[in-house]
DRENGU-982726 format. One record per residue (C-alpha): residue number from 1; x, y negated, z negated. Coordinates in Angstrom, 1 decimal, m for minus. Layout:
% residues N
<pator nr="NUM" c1="X" c2="Y" c3="Z"/>
...
% end
This chain:
% residues 304
<pator nr="1" c1="m13.6" c2="20.2" c3="m14.7"/>
<pator nr="2" c1="m11.9" c2="22.9" c3="m17.0"/>
<pator nr="3" c1="m13.9" c2="25.8" c3="m15.2"/>
<pator nr="4" c1="m12.8" c2="24.4" c3="m11.5"/>
<pator nr="5" c1="m9.1" c2="23.9" c3="m12.7"/>
<pator nr="6" c1="m8.7" c2="27.3" c3="m14.5"/>
<pator nr="7" c1="m9.7" c2="29.1" c3="m11.2"/>
<pator nr="8" c1="m6.0" c2="28.5" c3="m10.4"/>
<pator nr="9" c1="m2.8" c2="29.3" c3="m11.6"/>
<pator nr="10" c1="m0.7" c2="26.4" c3="m13.8"/>
<pator nr="11" c1="2.1" c2="26.7" c3="m11.2"/>
<pator nr="12" c1="m1.0" c2="25.7" c3="m8.2"/>
<pator nr="13" c1="m2.3" c2="23.1" c3="m10.5"/>
<pator nr="14" c1="0.8" c2="21.3" c3="m11.2"/>
<pator nr="15" c1="1.6" c2="21.3" c3="m7.7"/>
<pator nr="16" c1="m1.4" c2="19.9" c3="m6.5"/>
<pator nr="17" c1="m1.3" c2="17.1" c3="m9.0"/>
<pator nr="18" c1="2.4" c2="16.3" c3="m8.3"/>
<pator nr="19" c1="1.4" c2="16.4" c3="m4.6"/>
<pator nr="20" c1="m1.4" c2="13.9" c3="m5.0"/>
<pator nr="21" c1="0.8" c2="11.8" c3="m7.2"/>
<pator nr="22" c1="3.8" c2="11.8" c3="m4.3"/>
<pator nr="23" c1="0.8" c2="11.1" c3="m1.6"/>
<pator nr="24" c1="m0.6" c2="8.3" c3="m3.6"/>
<pator nr="25" c1="3.2" c2="6.7" c3="m4.3"/>
<pator nr="26" c1="3.7" c2="7.1" c3="m0.6"/>
<pator nr="27" c1="0.5" c2="5.3" c3="0.3"/>
<pator nr="28" c1="1.2" c2="2.6" c3="m2.2"/>
<pator nr="29" c1="5.2" c2="2.1" c3="m0.6"/>
<pator nr="30" c1="3.7" c2="2.4" c3="3.1"/>
<pator nr="31" c1="0.9" c2="m0.1" c3="2.1"/>
<pator nr="32" c1="3.5" c2="m2.4" c3="0.5"/>
<pator nr="33" c1="5.9" c2="m2.1" c3="3.7"/>
<pator nr="34" c1="2.9" c2="m2.9" c3="5.9"/>
<pator nr="35" c1="2.2" c2="m6.0" c3="4.0"/>
<pator nr="36" c1="6.0" c2="m7.1" c3="4.2"/>
<pator nr="37" c1="6.2" c2="m6.3" c3="7.9"/>
<pator nr="38" c1="3.0" c2="m8.6" c3="8.4"/>
<pator nr="39" c1="4.7" c2="m11.4" c3="6.3"/>
<pator nr="40" c1="8.1" c2="m11.2" c3="8.0"/>
<pator nr="41" c1="5.9" c2="m11.5" c3="11.0"/>
<pator nr="42" c1="4.4" c2="m14.6" c3="10.2"/>
<pator nr="43" c1="7.8" c2="m15.8" c3="9.1"/>
<pator nr="44" c1="9.4" c2="m15.0" c3="12.6"/>
<pator nr="45" c1="6.9" c2="m16.8" c3="14.0"/>
<pator nr="46" c1="7.6" c2="m19.9" c3="12.0"/>
<pator nr="47" c1="11.5" c2="m19.6" c3="12.5"/>
<pator nr="48" c1="11.9" c2="m18.2" c3="16.1"/>
<pator nr="49" c1="8.7" c2="m19.6" c3="17.8"/>
<pator nr="50" c1="7.0" c2="m22.7" c3="15.8"/>
<pator nr="51" c1="10.1" c2="m24.3" c3="14.6"/>
<pator nr="52" c1="12.1" c2="m24.1" c3="18.4"/>
<pator nr="53" c1="8.8" c2="m25.4" c3="19.9"/>
<pator nr="54" c1="8.9" c2="m28.3" c3="17.6"/>
<pator nr="55" c1="12.4" c2="m29.3" c3="18.3"/>
<pator nr="56" c1="11.7" c2="m29.0" c3="22.1"/>
<pator nr="57" c1="8.8" c2="m31.3" c3="22.0"/>
<pator nr="58" c1="11.0" c2="m33.7" c3="19.8"/>
<pator nr="59" c1="13.7" c2="m33.7" c3="22.4"/>
<pator nr="60" c1="11.0" c2="m34.3" c3="25.1"/>
<pator nr="61" c1="9.5" c2="m37.2" c3="23.1"/>
<pator nr="62" c1="13.0" c2="m38.9" c3="22.4"/>
<pator nr="63" c1="14.0" c2="m38.3" c3="26.3"/>
<pator nr="64" c1="10.6" c2="m40.1" c3="26.8"/>
<pator nr="65" c1="11.4" c2="m43.0" c3="24.4"/>
<pator nr="66" c1="14.8" c2="m43.6" c3="25.9"/>
<pator nr="67" c1="13.3" c2="m43.8" c3="29.4"/>
<pator nr="68" c1="10.8" c2="m46.2" c3="28.1"/>
<pator nr="69" c1="13.5" c2="m48.2" c3="26.8"/>
<pator nr="70" c1="15.6" c2="m47.9" c3="30.2"/>
<pator nr="71" c1="12.6" c2="m49.0" c3="32.0"/>
<pator nr="72" c1="12.3" c2="m52.2" c3="30.2"/>
<pator nr="73" c1="15.9" c2="m53.3" c3="31.0"/>
<pator nr="74" c1="15.3" c2="m52.5" c3="34.4"/>
<pator nr="75" c1="12.5" c2="m54.9" c3="34.6"/>
<pator nr="76" c1="14.2" c2="m57.6" c3="33.0"/>
<pator nr="77" c1="16.5" c2="m59.9" c3="34.9"/>
<pator nr="78" c1="19.8" c2="m58.4" c3="34.3"/>
<pator nr="79" c1="22.7" c2="m58.2" c3="36.2"/>
<pator nr="80" c1="23.2" c2="m55.2" c3="38.9"/>
<pator nr="81" c1="25.8" c2="m53.1" c3="36.4"/>
<pator nr="82" c1="23.0" c2="m53.2" c3="33.8"/>
<pator nr="83" c1="20.6" c2="m51.9" c3="36.2"/>
<pator nr="84" c1="23.0" c2="m49.2" c3="37.6"/>
<pator nr="85" c1="23.3" c2="m48.2" c3="33.8"/>
<pator nr="86" c1="19.7" c2="m48.0" c3="33.2"/>
<pator nr="87" c1="18.8" c2="m46.4" c3="36.5"/>
<pator nr="88" c1="21.7" c2="m43.7" c3="35.3"/>
<pator nr="89" c1="20.1" c2="m43.3" c3="31.7"/>
<pator nr="90" c1="16.8" c2="m42.9" c3="33.1"/>
<pator nr="91" c1="18.3" c2="m40.0" c3="35.5"/>
<pator nr="92" c1="19.9" c2="m38.1" c3="32.6"/>
<pator nr="93" c1="17.0" c2="m38.3" c3="30.2"/>
<pator nr="94" c1="14.6" c2="m37.0" c3="33.0"/>
<pator nr="95" c1="17.2" c2="m34.1" c3="33.4"/>
<pator nr="96" c1="17.0" c2="m33.4" c3="29.9"/>
<pator nr="97" c1="13.5" c2="m33.7" c3="29.6"/>
<pator nr="98" c1="13.0" c2="m31.1" c3="32.5"/>
<pator nr="99" c1="15.3" c2="m28.8" c3="30.8"/>
<pator nr="100" c1="13.3" c2="m29.0" c3="27.3"/>
<pator nr="101" c1="10.2" c2="m28.7" c3="29.3"/>
<pator nr="102" c1="11.1" c2="m25.5" c3="31.0"/>
<pator nr="103" c1="12.6" c2="m24.4" c3="27.6"/>
<pator nr="104" c1="9.3" c2="m24.9" c3="26.0"/>
<pator nr="105" c1="7.3" c2="m23.2" c3="28.7"/>
<pator nr="106" c1="9.1" c2="m19.8" c3="28.1"/>
<pator nr="107" c1="7.0" c2="m20.0" c3="24.8"/>
<pator nr="108" c1="3.7" c2="m18.4" c3="24.7"/>
<pator nr="109" c1="1.0" c2="m21.0" c3="23.8"/>
<pator nr="110" c1="m2.4" c2="m20.9" c3="22.7"/>
<pator nr="111" c1="m5.4" c2="m22.2" c3="24.5"/>
<pator nr="112" c1="m4.9" c2="m25.5" c3="22.8"/>
<pator nr="113" c1="m1.3" c2="m25.9" c3="23.7"/>
<pator nr="114" c1="m1.5" c2="m24.6" c3="27.0"/>
<pator nr="115" c1="m4.2" c2="m27.4" c3="27.7"/>
<pator nr="116" c1="m1.8" c2="m30.2" c3="26.2"/>
<pator nr="117" c1="1.1" c2="m28.9" c3="28.4"/>
<pator nr="118" c1="m0.9" c2="m29.1" c3="31.2"/>
<pator nr="119" c1="m2.0" c2="m32.8" c3="30.2"/>
<pator nr="120" c1="1.6" c2="m33.8" c3="29.0"/>
<pator nr="121" c1="2.6" c2="m32.5" c3="32.8"/>
<pator nr="122" c1="m0.4" c2="m34.5" c3="34.4"/>
<pator nr="123" c1="0.6" c2="m37.5" c3="32.4"/>
<pator nr="124" c1="4.1" c2="m37.6" c3="33.4"/>
<pator nr="125" c1="3.4" c2="m37.2" c3="36.8"/>
<pator nr="126" c1="1.7" c2="m40.5" c3="37.0"/>
<pator nr="127" c1="4.1" c2="m42.2" c3="34.7"/>
<pator nr="128" c1="7.3" c2="m41.0" c3="36.5"/>
<pator nr="129" c1="5.4" c2="m42.1" c3="39.9"/>
<pator nr="130" c1="5.0" c2="m45.9" c3="38.3"/>
<pator nr="131" c1="8.5" c2="m46.0" c3="37.2"/>
<pator nr="132" c1="9.9" c2="m44.9" c3="40.6"/>
<pator nr="133" c1="8.2" c2="m47.7" c3="41.9"/>
<pator nr="134" c1="10.0" c2="m50.2" c3="39.0"/>
<pator nr="135" c1="13.3" c2="m48.6" c3="39.8"/>
<pator nr="136" c1="12.7" c2="m49.5" c3="43.4"/>
<pator nr="137" c1="11.9" c2="m53.1" c3="42.9"/>
<pator nr="138" c1="14.4" c2="m53.3" c3="40.3"/>
<pator nr="139" c1="17.0" c2="m52.6" c3="42.6"/>
<pator nr="140" c1="15.8" c2="m54.9" c3="45.1"/>
<pator nr="141" c1="15.8" c2="m57.7" c3="42.3"/>
<pator nr="142" c1="12.1" c2="m58.2" c3="42.4"/>
<pator nr="143" c1="11.7" c2="m58.5" c3="38.8"/>
<pator nr="144" c1="8.7" c2="m60.3" c3="38.4"/>
<pator nr="145" c1="6.8" c2="m57.8" c3="40.5"/>
<pator nr="146" c1="8.5" c2="m55.0" c3="38.3"/>
<pator nr="147" c1="7.4" c2="m56.4" c3="35.1"/>
<pator nr="148" c1="3.9" c2="m57.0" c3="36.2"/>
<pator nr="149" c1="3.8" c2="m53.4" c3="36.9"/>
<pator nr="150" c1="5.4" c2="m52.2" c3="34.1"/>
<pator nr="151" c1="3.1" c2="m54.4" c3="31.8"/>
<pator nr="152" c1="m0.4" c2="m53.5" c3="33.6"/>
<pator nr="153" c1="0.4" c2="m49.7" c3="34.8"/>
<pator nr="154" c1="3.6" c2="m48.0" c3="33.8"/>
<pator nr="155" c1="3.5" c2="m49.0" c3="29.9"/>
<pator nr="156" c1="m0.1" c2="m47.7" c3="29.6"/>
<pator nr="157" c1="1.1" c2="m44.8" c3="31.4"/>
<pator nr="158" c1="4.3" c2="m44.3" c3="29.7"/>
<pator nr="159" c1="2.3" c2="m44.5" c3="26.1"/>
<pator nr="160" c1="m0.4" c2="m41.9" c3="27.2"/>
<pator nr="161" c1="2.7" c2="m39.6" c3="28.1"/>
<pator nr="162" c1="4.2" c2="m40.3" c3="24.9"/>
<pator nr="163" c1="0.6" c2="m39.7" c3="23.1"/>
<pator nr="164" c1="0.4" c2="m36.2" c3="24.6"/>
<pator nr="165" c1="3.9" c2="m35.1" c3="23.4"/>
<pator nr="166" c1="2.9" c2="m36.2" c3="20.0"/>
<pator nr="167" c1="m0.2" c2="m34.1" c3="20.1"/>
<pator nr="168" c1="1.8" c2="m31.1" c3="21.1"/>
<pator nr="169" c1="4.3" c2="m31.8" c3="18.1"/>
<pator nr="170" c1="1.3" c2="m32.3" c3="16.0"/>
<pator nr="171" c1="m0.3" c2="m29.0" c3="17.2"/>
<pator nr="172" c1="3.0" c2="m26.9" c3="16.8"/>
<pator nr="173" c1="3.3" c2="m28.6" c3="13.0"/>
<pator nr="174" c1="m0.2" c2="m27.2" c3="12.4"/>
<pator nr="175" c1="0.6" c2="m23.9" c3="13.8"/>
<pator nr="176" c1="3.5" c2="m23.9" c3="11.7"/>
<pator nr="177" c1="1.7" c2="m24.5" c3="8.6"/>
<pator nr="178" c1="m1.1" c2="m22.0" c3="9.5"/>
<pator nr="179" c1="1.7" c2="m19.2" c3="9.9"/>
<pator nr="180" c1="3.2" c2="m20.3" c3="6.8"/>
<pator nr="181" c1="m0.2" c2="m20.1" c3="4.9"/>
<pator nr="182" c1="m1.0" c2="m16.3" c3="6.7"/>
<pator nr="183" c1="2.6" c2="m15.3" c3="5.5"/>
<pator nr="184" c1="1.9" c2="m16.8" c3="1.6"/>
<pator nr="185" c1="m1.5" c2="m14.8" c3="2.2"/>
<pator nr="186" c1="0.2" c2="m11.3" c3="3.3"/>
<pator nr="187" c1="2.5" c2="m11.8" c3="0.5"/>
<pator nr="188" c1="m0.3" c2="m12.2" c3="m2.0"/>
<pator nr="189" c1="m2.2" c2="m9.3" c3="m0.6"/>
<pator nr="190" c1="1.1" c2="m7.4" c3="m1.0"/>
<pator nr="191" c1="1.4" c2="m8.3" c3="m4.6"/>
<pator nr="192" c1="m2.4" c2="m7.5" c3="m5.1"/>
<pator nr="193" c1="m1.9" c2="m4.2" c3="m3.6"/>
<pator nr="194" c1="1.1" c2="m3.2" c3="m5.1"/>
<pator nr="195" c1="m0.5" c2="m4.1" c3="m8.7"/>
<pator nr="196" c1="m3.6" c2="m2.5" c3="m7.8"/>
<pator nr="197" c1="m2.1" c2="0.6" c3="m6.1"/>
<pator nr="198" c1="m0.1" c2="1.0" c3="m9.2"/>
<pator nr="199" c1="m2.8" c2="0.8" c3="m11.7"/>
<pator nr="200" c1="m4.9" c2="3.4" c3="m9.6"/>
<pator nr="201" c1="m1.6" c2="5.7" c3="m9.8"/>
<pator nr="202" c1="m1.2" c2="5.1" c3="m13.4"/>
<pator nr="203" c1="m4.9" c2="5.9" c3="m13.8"/>
<pator nr="204" c1="m5.2" c2="9.0" c3="m11.7"/>
<pator nr="205" c1="m1.8" c2="10.2" c3="m13.4"/>
<pator nr="206" c1="m3.2" c2="9.7" c3="m16.7"/>
<pator nr="207" c1="m6.3" c2="11.5" c3="m15.6"/>
<pator nr="208" c1="m4.8" c2="14.5" c3="m14.1"/>
<pator nr="209" c1="m2.3" c2="14.6" c3="m17.0"/>
<pator nr="210" c1="m5.5" c2="14.7" c3="m19.5"/>
<pator nr="211" c1="m7.3" c2="17.2" c3="m17.2"/>
<pator nr="212" c1="m4.5" c2="19.6" c3="m16.7"/>
<pator nr="213" c1="m3.2" c2="19.6" c3="m20.3"/>
<pator nr="214" c1="m6.8" c2="20.0" c3="m21.2"/>
<pator nr="215" c1="m7.2" c2="23.2" c3="m19.4"/>
<pator nr="216" c1="m4.0" c2="24.8" c3="m20.8"/>
<pator nr="217" c1="m4.3" c2="23.7" c3="m24.3"/>
<pator nr="218" c1="m8.1" c2="24.6" c3="m24.8"/>
<pator nr="219" c1="m7.7" c2="28.3" c3="m23.9"/>
<pator nr="220" c1="m4.2" c2="28.6" c3="m25.3"/>
<pator nr="221" c1="m5.6" c2="27.3" c3="m28.7"/>
<pator nr="222" c1="m8.4" c2="30.1" c3="m28.7"/>
<pator nr="223" c1="m6.2" c2="32.6" c3="m27.9"/>
<pator nr="224" c1="m3.9" c2="31.4" c3="m31.0"/>
<pator nr="225" c1="m7.0" c2="31.2" c3="m32.9"/>
<pator nr="226" c1="m7.9" c2="34.8" c3="m31.9"/>
<pator nr="227" c1="m4.5" c2="36.2" c3="m32.7"/>
<pator nr="228" c1="m4.5" c2="34.6" c3="m36.2"/>
<pator nr="229" c1="m7.9" c2="36.1" c3="m36.6"/>
<pator nr="230" c1="m6.7" c2="39.7" c3="m35.3"/>
<pator nr="231" c1="m3.7" c2="39.7" c3="m37.6"/>
<pator nr="232" c1="m6.4" c2="38.9" c3="m40.4"/>
<pator nr="233" c1="m8.0" c2="41.7" c3="m39.4"/>
<pator nr="234" c1="m11.1" c2="40.2" c3="m37.8"/>
<pator nr="235" c1="m12.0" c2="41.9" c3="m34.3"/>
<pator nr="236" c1="m14.9" c2="40.3" c3="m33.7"/>
<pator nr="237" c1="m13.6" c2="37.0" c3="m31.8"/>
<pator nr="238" c1="m15.2" c2="35.5" c3="m28.6"/>
<pator nr="239" c1="m12.1" c2="35.5" c3="m26.3"/>
<pator nr="240" c1="m14.3" c2="36.3" c3="m23.0"/>
<pator nr="241" c1="m13.2" c2="34.0" c3="m19.9"/>
<pator nr="242" c1="m14.4" c2="33.6" c3="m16.3"/>
<pator nr="243" c1="m11.3" c2="31.6" c3="m15.3"/>
<pator nr="244" c1="m8.1" c2="33.4" c3="m13.4"/>
<pator nr="245" c1="m5.1" c2="31.4" c3="m14.9"/>
<pator nr="246" c1="m2.3" c2="32.5" c3="m16.9"/>
<pator nr="247" c1="m4.6" c2="31.3" c3="m20.1"/>
<pator nr="248" c1="m7.5" c2="33.5" c3="m18.8"/>
<pator nr="249" c1="m5.0" c2="36.4" c3="m18.5"/>
<pator nr="250" c1="m3.9" c2="35.9" c3="m21.9"/>
<pator nr="251" c1="m7.2" c2="35.8" c3="m23.4"/>
<pator nr="252" c1="m8.6" c2="38.5" c3="m21.4"/>
<pator nr="253" c1="m5.5" c2="40.9" c3="m22.6"/>
<pator nr="254" c1="m6.5" c2="39.9" c3="m26.1"/>
<pator nr="255" c1="m10.0" c2="41.0" c3="m25.5"/>
<pator nr="256" c1="m8.8" c2="44.4" c3="m24.5"/>
<pator nr="257" c1="m6.5" c2="44.4" c3="m27.2"/>
<pator nr="258" c1="m9.1" c2="43.8" c3="m29.7"/>
<pator nr="259" c1="m11.7" c2="46.2" c3="m28.0"/>
<pator nr="260" c1="m8.7" c2="48.9" c3="m28.4"/>
<pator nr="261" c1="m8.4" c2="48.3" c3="m31.8"/>
<pator nr="262" c1="m12.0" c2="48.4" c3="m32.7"/>
<pator nr="263" c1="m11.8" c2="51.5" c3="m30.8"/>
<pator nr="264" c1="m8.9" c2="52.7" c3="m32.9"/>
<pator nr="265" c1="m10.5" c2="51.8" c3="m36.5"/>
<pator nr="266" c1="m13.5" c2="53.5" c3="m35.4"/>
<pator nr="267" c1="m12.0" c2="56.8" c3="m34.4"/>
<pator nr="268" c1="m9.8" c2="56.7" c3="m37.7"/>
<pator nr="269" c1="m12.8" c2="55.9" c3="m39.5"/>
<pator nr="270" c1="m14.5" c2="58.9" c3="m37.9"/>
<pator nr="271" c1="m11.9" c2="61.1" c3="m38.9"/>
<pator nr="272" c1="m11.4" c2="59.8" c3="m42.3"/>
<pator nr="273" c1="m14.9" c2="60.7" c3="m42.6"/>
<pator nr="274" c1="m14.7" c2="64.0" c3="m41.3"/>
<pator nr="275" c1="m12.0" c2="64.9" c3="m43.2"/>
<pator nr="276" c1="m13.9" c2="63.9" c3="m46.5"/>
<pator nr="277" c1="m16.6" c2="65.9" c3="m45.2"/>
<pator nr="278" c1="m14.4" c2="68.7" c3="m45.0"/>
<pator nr="279" c1="m13.1" c2="68.8" c3="m48.5"/>
<pator nr="280" c1="m16.3" c2="68.1" c3="m49.6"/>
<pator nr="281" c1="m17.9" c2="71.4" c3="m48.0"/>
<pator nr="282" c1="m14.6" c2="73.1" c3="m49.2"/>
<pator nr="283" c1="m15.2" c2="72.2" c3="m52.7"/>
<pator nr="284" c1="m18.8" c2="73.2" c3="m52.5"/>
<pator nr="285" c1="m17.8" c2="76.9" c3="m51.4"/>
<pator nr="286" c1="m14.8" c2="77.1" c3="m54.0"/>
<pator nr="287" c1="m17.5" c2="76.3" c3="m56.7"/>
<pator nr="288" c1="m20.1" c2="79.2" c3="m55.2"/>
<pator nr="289" c1="m17.2" c2="81.8" c3="m55.4"/>
<pator nr="290" c1="m16.5" c2="80.9" c3="m59.1"/>
<pator nr="291" c1="m20.2" c2="81.3" c3="m60.3"/>
<pator nr="292" c1="m20.6" c2="84.5" c3="m58.1"/>
<pator nr="293" c1="m17.7" c2="86.1" c3="m59.9"/>
<pator nr="294" c1="m18.7" c2="84.9" c3="m63.3"/>
<pator nr="295" c1="m22.0" c2="86.6" c3="m62.6"/>
<pator nr="296" c1="m20.5" c2="89.7" c3="m61.4"/>
<pator nr="297" c1="m18.3" c2="89.9" c3="m64.8"/>
<pator nr="298" c1="m21.6" c2="89.6" c3="m66.9"/>
<pator nr="299" c1="m23.4" c2="92.5" c3="m66.5"/>
<pator nr="300" c1="m27.0" c2="93.9" c3="m68.0"/>
<pator nr="301" c1="m25.0" c2="96.0" c3="m70.7"/>
<pator nr="302" c1="m23.2" c2="93.0" c3="m72.1"/>
<pator nr="303" c1="m26.6" c2="91.1" c3="m73.0"/>
<pator nr="304" c1="m27.4" c2="91.4" c3="m76.7"/>
% end
């Protein structure tokens, strides 16, 4: 790892390391942001769609219940005034139901929801036809026939219609619960991603810091030891390197300096040796000259 890192300058190493950390941090933020968007979408679905659909379905159910009560009033033997009030109430509740049903249709529905809406409309068509017959009989004061029709056909049809609306409300509540669970799951995923991503960024940061620090301190330590050894007079330090960074350039410079010092010392040693050899030769020639003069001064006649 050090050999690979030392191929590049320190600035490039640090730049790449910081770039990796920035990229990881950006990915972590993007992941958390994406998860929050998913959670927000689920919450929007709960608030803006499911809750409104539940409210509309409850209004439809309430209108249906009021129509049921008004139909009971019409089927009973009452005054014309009460019949007129009940008929007007039926008209108003039908208008309210129609308005809420159209509003519900504006929202998208699942396959099950679409099926329930069709079944609600079919049940309403049946119940409405029977209720119209009861209203007509009541207005003609044929209450016995109206009550018989109410008990035998209209009441079961109204209950079937109400049951379909109840099923639709239950479906909306189930979908709301599902959306809530998805939102919670998205937030939990976001939390896990942030924690996991933070730990990963921390580990990668630590590894990068360790690797880069080691790639710097090892050659600097070698250079420091070599400088201390050179200062102490030791010139055979191992400072060879194949790296190309600033620390390697320092080691290579120290290697050249060490080589130049060895060459300088060798040259000085050679010069000193030559100087010493020259002095010895000169001294030898001097002694030879002194000996020759002495022999010249002592001739044959001087011997006893």
